[in-house]
C-alpha positions in Angstrom: -14.2 -10.7 19.7 -14.7 -8.1 22.3 -12.3 -6.8 25.0 -12.6 -7.9 28.6 -14.6 -5.7 30.9 -13.0 -2.4 31.7 -11.7 -1.8 28.2 -13.6 0.2 25.6 -14.3 -0.6 22.0 -14.1 -3.9 20.0 -10.9 -5.7 19.1 -10.4 -7.5 15.8 -8.6 -10.8 15.4 -5.6 -8.9 13.7 -5.2 -6.9 16.9 -5.0 -9.9 19.3 -1.6 -10.6 20.8 0.4 -13.4 19.3 2.3 -16.0 21.3 5.6 -17.7 20.8 3.9 -20.7 19.1 2.2 -18.4 16.6 5.6 -16.7 15.9 7.2 -20.2 15.5 4.5 -21.3 13.2 4.9 -18.2 11.0 8.7 -18.8 11.0 8.2 -22.3 9.8 6.0 -21.1 7.0 8.7 -18.6 6.0 11.4 -21.2 6.1 9.3 -23.5 3.8 8.7 -20.6 1.3 12.5 -19.9 1.4 13.3 -23.6 0.7 10.8 -23.6 -2.2 12.6 -20.4 -3.7 9.6 -18.1 -3.1 11.8 -15.7 -1.0 15.3 -14.6 -1.6 17.8 -14.7 1.3 17.5 -11.0 2.2 13.7 -11.0 2.2 13.6 -14.3 4.2 16.0 -12.8 6.9 14.0 -9.6 7.1 10.6 -11.4 7.4 12.0 -13.9 9.9 13.3 -11.0 12.1 9.9 -9.3 11.8 8.2 -12.5 12.8 10.3 -12.7 16.0 9.4 -9.2 16.9 5.6 -9.4 15.9 3.2 -8.7 18.8 -0.2 -9.3 17.0 -1.8 -11.7 14.6 -2.1 -9.0 12.1 1.7 -8.4 12.0 2.3 -12.1 11.5 -0.4 -12.4 8.8 1.2 -9.5 6.9 4.5 -11.5 6.6 2.9 -14.5 4.8 0.0 -12.9 3.1 1.6 -13.0 -0.4 2.7 -16.7 0.1 0.5 -19.6 -1.0 -1.2 -21.6 1.7 1.0 -24.2 3.1 0.4 -27.6 1.4 -0.2 -30.4 3.8 2.6 -32.8 4.2 2.0 -36.1 2.4 0.5 -38.7 4.7 2.3 -41.9 5.0 0.3 -44.8 3.8 -1.2 -46.9 6.5 0.0 -50.4 6.3 -2.7 -52.8 5.3 -2.9 -55.6 7.8 -2.2 -59.0 6.4 -5.6 -60.6 5.8 -3.9 -64.0 6.1 -4.8 -66.5 8.7 -3.0 -67.3 11.9 -1.2 -70.0 9.8 0.5 -67.3 7.8 1.7 -65.6 11.0 2.8 -69.0 12.2 4.7 -69.6 9.0 6.5 -66.2 9.3 7.6 -67.0 12.8 8.7 -70.5 11.8 10.8 -69.1 8.9 12.3 -66.5 11.3 13.1 -69.3 13.8 14.8 -71.5 11.0 16.9 -68.5 9.9 18.1 -68.0 13.4 18.8 -71.8 13.8 20.8 -71.9 10.5 22.7 -68.8 11.6 23.6 -70.5 14.9 24.7 -73.7 13.0 26.9 -71.7 10.6 28.5 -69.7 13.5 29.4 -72.8 15.5 30.6 -74.6 12.4 33.0 -71.7 11.5 34.1 -71.7 15.1 34.9 -75.4 15.4 36.7 -75.3 12.1 38.8 -72.4 13.2 39.8 -74.3 16.4 40.6 -77.4 14.3 42.6 -75.4 11.8 44.4 -73.7 14.7 45.4 -77.0 16.2 46.6 -78.2 12.8 48.9 -75.2 12.3 50.8 -76.1 15.4 51.5 -79.6 14.2 52.9 -80.8 10.9 50.3 -83.5 10.0 46.5 -82.8 9.6 44.8 -84.0 12.8 41.5 -86.0 12.7 38.7 -83.9 11.4 36.6 -83.9 14.5 34.3 -80.9 13.6 32.3 -83.2 11.4 30.8 -84.7 14.7 29.6 -81.2 15.6 28.4 -80.0 12.3 27.2 -83.3 10.7 24.4 -84.4 13.2 23.3 -80.8 13.9 23.2 -80.1 10.2 21.2 -83.2 9.4 18.6 -82.3 12.0 18.4 -78.8 10.5 17.9 -80.2 7.0 15.1 -82.5 8.2 13.4 -79.6 10.1 13.7 -77.3 7.1 12.3 -79.9 4.7 9.5 -81.0 7.1 8.0 -77.5 6.5 5.1 -76.4 8.6 3.7 -79.9 9.2 2.2 -80.1 12.6 2.1 -84.0 12.7 
């Protein structure tokens, strides 16, 4: 690479000015080498300080020249899309909906039983078990919906 007009001679890549991003990249390489045990603490600190003060690519390259090239980070596997049909997506959504419906039934059942129990504690005799009229029909409908499966008829 040559210098801009007005300057004499030819400049090599090692003589080009390094930027903050270049210094940060070199610092990251040094940190990785330190984490892998390739550098001791004193050498790491010294090289890190030199990296922050480096002005050219050549100065930065000298700090990592004796270190192996960085290994690329493992790439996360790309999830394979489900090759199922629209029906399998519909089944997953249906199961999700059933879980939510059963959770609602359970939550309301617990709540009405707590209310019933609280009214019983204030009185000596057990009152009429009215929560069955909330839990029973709703639970029966839920059982039918669950057993009916994905039938569209």
